[in-house]
C-alpha positions as a printed NumPy array, in Angstrom:
array([[ 117.042, -126.977,   51.19 ],
       [ 113.377, -126.187,   50.804],
       [ 111.423, -123.832,   48.55 ],
       [ 108.234, -122.773,   50.327],
       [ 105.415, -121.468,   48.175],
       [ 101.955, -120.127,   48.994],
       [  99.536, -120.102,   46.068],
       [  97.097, -117.223,   45.63 ],
       [  93.473, -117.867,   46.685],
       [  92.098, -117.246,   43.193],
       [  94.781, -118.569,   40.833],
       [  96.752, -121.727,   40.135],
       [ 100.515, -122.029,   39.955],
       [ 102.495, -124.36 ,   37.715],
       [ 105.635, -126.111,   38.926],
       [ 108.222, -127.979,   36.88 ],
       [ 111.353, -129.867,   37.88 ],
       [ 114.101, -128.851,   35.46 ],
       [ 117.011, -130.826,   36.91 ],
       [ 117.971, -132.832,   39.972],
       [ 115.435, -134.475,   42.269],
       [ 112.88 , -132.876,   44.554],
       [ 109.739, -133.822,   46.413],
       [ 106.618, -132.236,   47.824],
       [ 105.571, -133.736,   51.162],
       [ 107.265, -137.065,   50.456],
       [ 106.137, -137.448,   46.834],
       [ 108.753, -136.959,   44.134],
       [ 108.269, -134.327,   41.472],
       [ 108.169, -135.916,   38.008],
       [ 111.011, -134.786,   35.743],
       [ 110.214, -132.163,   33.114],
       [ 106.406, -132.33 ,   33.391],
       [ 104.374, -129.357,   34.607],
       [ 102.238, -129.758,   37.736],
       [  99.316, -127.408,   38.321],
       [  99.043, -126.522,   41.998],
       [  95.497, -125.523,   43.037],
       [  94.605, -122.148,   44.583],
       [  95.161, -121.67 ,   48.346],
       [  97.788, -124.433,   48.439],
       [ 100.802, -124.163,   50.717],
       [ 103.636, -126.361,   49.455],
       [ 107.266, -126.99 ,   50.286],
       [ 109.519, -128.313,   47.521],
       [ 112.391, -130.13 ,   49.192],
       [ 115.6  , -131.46 ,   47.688],
       [ 118.191, -133.698,   49.299],
       [ 120.906, -133.237,   46.688],
       [ 120.007, -130.04 ,   44.844],
       [ 117.465, -129.289,   42.137],
       [ 116.358, -126.605,   39.716],
       [ 112.643, -125.854,   39.795],
       [ 110.657, -123.551,   37.527],
       [ 107.506, -121.761,   38.678],
       [ 104.959, -120.4  ,   36.218],
       [ 102.489, -117.881,   37.596],
       [ 102.251, -115.465,   40.511],
       [ 102.472, -116.765,   44.066],
       [ 101.39 , -115.124,   47.292],
       [ 104.855, -115.769,   48.705],
       [ 107.898, -117.879,   47.922],
       [ 111.229, -118.232,   49.672],
       [ 114.015, -120.741,   50.185],
       [ 114.964, -122.058,   53.61 ],
       [ 117.831, -124.225,   54.791],
       [ 116.249, -124.698,   58.222],
       [ 114.052, -127.738,   57.838],
       [ 113.286, -130.73 ,   60.073],
       [ 113.253, -133.11 ,   57.088],
       [ 116.307, -135.046,   58.286],
       [ 114.557, -135.736,   61.596],
       [ 111.38 , -136.747,   59.775],
       [ 113.144, -139.136,   57.404],
       [ 115.036, -140.677,   60.334],
       [ 111.667, -141.235,   62.011],
       [ 110.485, -142.923,   58.819],
       [ 113.561, -145.186,   58.835],
       [ 112.807, -146.329,   62.389],
       [ 109.183, -147.032,   61.465],
       [ 110.333, -148.942,   58.386],
       [ 112.543, -151.165,   60.538],
       [ 109.56 , -151.895,   62.78 ],
       [ 107.479, -152.856,   59.758],
       [ 110.206, -155.226,   58.609],
       [ 110.342, -156.851,   62.059],
       [ 106.556, -157.203,   62.084],
       [ 106.601, -158.85 ,   58.659],
       [ 109.313, -161.264,   59.801],
       [ 107.175, -162.222,   62.817],
       [ 104.123, -163.177,   60.761],
       [ 102.622, -166.481,   61.758],
       [ 103.98 , -166.184,   65.273],
       [ 103.214, -163.818,   68.114],
       [ 100.264, -161.571,   67.232],
       [ 101.733, -158.54 ,   68.981],
       [ 105.121, -158.966,   67.324],
       [ 103.47 , -159.098,   63.893],
       [ 101.825, -155.71 ,   64.448],
       [ 103.573, -152.908,   62.604],
       [ 103.845, -149.363,   63.924],
       [ 100.613, -147.608,   64.796],
       [ 101.693, -144.008,   64.655],
       [  99.515, -141.216,   65.982],
       [ 100.6  , -137.666,   65.134],
       [  99.521, -135.049,   67.664],
       [ 100.122, -131.366,   68.235],
       [  98.394, -127.999,   68.43 ],
       [  96.676, -126.319,   65.509],
       [  98.949, -125.474,   62.574],
       [ 101.901, -127.568,   63.694],
       [ 102.185, -129.587,   60.467],
       [ 100.451, -132.816,   61.54 ],
       [  98.727, -133.694,   58.276],
       [ 101.858, -132.805,   56.296],
       [ 104.002, -135.125,   58.419],
       [ 101.382, -137.86 ,   57.98 ],
       [ 101.547, -137.456,   54.202],
       [ 105.335, -137.699,   54.216],
       [ 105.441, -140.804,   56.41 ],
       [ 102.759, -142.473,   54.283],
       [ 104.356, -141.577,   50.947],
       [ 107.816, -142.694,   52.016],
       [ 106.394, -146.003,   53.272],
       [ 104.404, -146.542,   50.063],
       [ 107.509, -145.802,   48.011],
       [ 109.176, -148.781,   49.713],
       [ 106.273, -151.075,   48.857],
       [ 104.291, -150.919,   52.1  ],
       [ 100.552, -150.237,   52.18 ],
       [  99.984, -148.429,   55.474],
       [  96.511, -147.374,   56.544],
       [  95.869, -143.665,   56.913],
       [  93.402, -142.795,   59.667],
       [  92.135, -139.213,   59.807],
       [  90.405, -138.186,   63.034],
       [  90.415, -134.466,   62.208],
       [  86.745, -133.73 ,   61.558],
       [  87.391, -130.037,   60.935],
       [  90.293, -130.152,   58.471],
       [  90.369, -133.772,   57.332],
       [  91.982, -134.791,   54.065],
       [  90.213, -138.031,   53.097],
       [  86.502, -137.261,   52.811],
       [  84.168, -134.355,   53.508],
       [  84.392, -132.358,   56.76 ],
       [  82.573, -133.84 ,   59.736],
       [  83.84 , -137.39 ,   59.134],
       [  86.468, -139.618,   60.626],
       [  87.862, -141.955,   58.029],
       [  90.562, -144.396,   57.001],
       [  92.007, -145.62 ,   53.727],
       [  94.97 , -147.76 ,   52.622],
       [  97.808, -145.871,   50.95 ],
       [  99.246, -148.004,   48.164],
       [ 101.423, -145.43 ,   46.402],
       [ 102.933, -142.029,   47.217],
       [ 100.171, -139.476,   47.703],
       [  99.421, -137.484,   44.563],
       [ 100.733, -133.928,   44.872],
       [  97.637, -132.394,   43.264],
       [  94.807, -134.863,   43.899],
       [  95.799, -135.788,   47.439],
       [  94.615, -138.902,   49.275],
       [  93.097, -141.592,   47.003],
       [  89.384, -142.112,   47.545],
       [  88.818, -145.563,   46.047],
       [  88.312, -147.457,   49.301],
       [  87.781, -145.125,   52.255],
       [  86.05 , -146.172,   55.436],
       [  84.118, -143.126,   56.603],
       [  81.949, -142.447,   59.631],
       [  79.87 , -139.278,   59.598],
       [  79.896, -137.246,   62.805],
       [  78.246, -134.17 ,   61.341],
       [  80.069, -131.318,   63.064],
       [  83.515, -129.725,   62.68 ],
       [  84.108, -129.894,   66.439],
       [  83.845, -132.961,   68.72 ],
       [  82.79 , -130.883,   71.741],
       [  79.211, -130.824,   70.438],
       [  78.827, -134.536,   71.157],
       [  82.062, -136.144,   72.39 ],
       [  80.367, -139.448,   73.23 ],
       [  79.325, -139.922,   69.613],
       [  82.829, -138.973,   68.462],
       [  84.335, -141.61 ,   70.774],
       [  81.793, -144.198,   69.647],
       [  82.693, -143.553,   66.   ],
       [  86.395, -143.902,   66.8  ],
       [  85.711, -147.26 ,   68.449],
       [  83.65 , -148.395,   65.468],
       [  86.359, -147.389,   62.994],
       [  89.089, -149.018,   65.076],
       [  87.12 , -152.26 ,   65.349],
       [  86.596, -152.387,   61.588],
       [  90.32 , -151.865,   61.008],
       [  91.189, -154.573,   63.55 ],
       [  88.973, -156.993,   61.643],
       [  90.696, -156.09 ,   58.384],
       [  94.156, -156.453,   59.907],
       [  93.339, -159.861,   61.377],
       [  92.768, -161.169,   57.866],
       [  95.605, -159.32 ,   56.144],
       [  99.084, -159.867,   57.566],
       [ 100.685, -157.414,   55.141],
       [  98.388, -154.549,   56.171],
       [  98.952, -155.46 ,   59.797],
       [ 102.72 , -155.245,   59.36 ],
       [ 102.453, -151.95 ,   57.457],
       [ 100.524, -150.477,   60.381],
       [  98.765, -147.147,   60.381],
       [  99.416, -143.423,   60.525],
       [  96.779, -141.466,   62.438],
       [  96.153, -137.746,   62.025],
       [  94.453, -135.904,   64.88 ],
       [  92.828, -132.555,   65.626],
       [  94.727, -129.518,   66.838],
       [  92.669, -129.326,   70.022],
       [  95.078, -130.493,   72.722],
       [  93.687, -129.061,   75.959],
       [  90.816, -130.05 ,   78.235],
       [  88.365, -132.29 ,   76.418],
       [  90.603, -132.254,   73.343],
       [  93.439, -133.769,   75.37 ],
       [  91.09 , -136.419,   76.796],
       [  90.015, -137.348,   73.274],
       [  93.674, -137.685,   72.269],
       [  94.205, -140.159,   75.105],
       [  91.042, -141.985,   74.005],
       [  92.373, -142.2  ,   70.448],
       [  95.722, -143.612,   71.63 ],
       [  93.86 , -146.308,   73.571],
       [  91.187, -147.082,   70.996],
       [  93.584, -147.464,   68.067],
       [  96.265, -149.13 ,   70.224],
       [  98.865, -146.636,   69.066],
       [ 102.424, -147.652,   69.902],
       [ 104.196, -144.538,   68.58 ],
       [ 103.059, -141.03 ,   69.525],
       [ 104.732, -138.247,   67.536],
       [ 104.28 , -134.864,   69.215],
       [ 104.804, -131.817,   67.014],
       [ 105.659, -128.393,   68.266],
       [ 104.705, -128.44 ,   71.935],
       [ 106.915, -129.638,   74.777],
       [ 104.133, -129.375,   77.36 ],
       [ 101.928, -131.788,   75.411],
       [ 104.858, -134.178,   74.945],
       [ 105.507, -134.238,   78.697],
       [ 101.816, -134.698,   79.537],
       [ 101.431, -137.599,   77.121],
       [ 104.696, -139.185,   78.227],
       [ 103.485, -139.147,   81.834],
       [ 100.018, -140.372,   80.85 ],
       [ 101.233, -143.495,   79.026],
       [ 104.274, -144.378,   81.128],
       [ 102.373, -147.216,   82.816],
       [ 101.535, -148.74 ,   79.439],
       [ 104.2  , -150.925,   77.855],
       [ 105.472, -150.479,   74.323],
       [ 104.273, -146.923,   73.684],
       [ 106.972, -144.514,   72.531],
       [ 106.225, -140.801,   72.87 ],
       [ 108.576, -138.826,   70.632],
       [ 108.944, -135.06 ,   70.412],
       [ 109.589, -133.668,   66.926],
       [ 110.305, -130.127,   65.799],
       [ 107.629, -128.514,   63.711],
       [ 108.661, -126.958,   60.428],
       [ 109.106, -123.194,   60.446],
       [ 107.335, -123.241,   57.097],
       [ 103.98 , -124.148,   58.655],
       [ 101.445, -121.467,   57.732],
       [  98.989, -120.247,   60.364],
       [  95.352, -120.498,   59.241],
       [  92.641, -118.371,   60.812],
       [  89.068, -119.551,   61.371],
       [  87.835, -117.866,   58.188],
       [  90.452, -119.686,   56.12 ],
       [  89.518, -122.992,   57.769],
       [  85.85 , -122.399,   57.029],
       [  86.648, -121.767,   53.365],
       [  88.793, -124.891,   53.22 ],
       [  85.909, -126.965,   54.571],
       [  83.552, -125.453,   52.005],
       [  85.896, -126.245,   49.121],
       [  86.071, -129.902,   50.18 ],
       [  82.331, -130.255,   49.545],
       [  81.753, -130.355,   45.796]])
């Protein structure tokens, strides 16, 4: 089951695991210690086997749900993990066989893309892999400031409070929250980032086997859809996870059917995903610039 909590915009909320085991977006809650969740956060505390959790403070909303796609998500992780193991076993041989999964997560706005990315990355890191996180969402990115596309290796489960580690990010500044202003520059930056990652992978077999998880924008029509196809090509994605829209899944499946070794998989979005209006998004961008 899952406890879904929305934190007030002007107050923090403390969370403590009293008994059992639980996780937030793939990262386990530490036993007994209090965690301070920042304002405006939307979290889901999930338990596989039951847990008691204590909340300290006032939340905007909190409720428990038994309807969660976590089983589907963890099964997806297990399949990706098997691919990483096969890629590691093929090191020193065929270059393509030694390439781990390159997962691109796509879907409309507010479908839970970045949350799924965090879970897949944290679960992989928990097993000792160091996958590369690539964030192409220039409006609501989670690695650096808004207006950038970026990438960073994930060496341990993502911190519940601090988020993505910032020790070694590769960042390319685009300068706008929307790629429609200059799509050619956006595509050029994607190519530059992908080329840099290819160079890194060619000299690091372990990173190559661990692969990458790519977060994308929620713009999935017209030019946005074209840019998604560009991203799949540029980063040589071999797994496309489509959240929350059957039409997009069908379009992408048809678009890549002539290309070998690309799996397009439709996943259910969580009912706990919170819709964010443009004003909320603007505030989120502002808070990421300190």
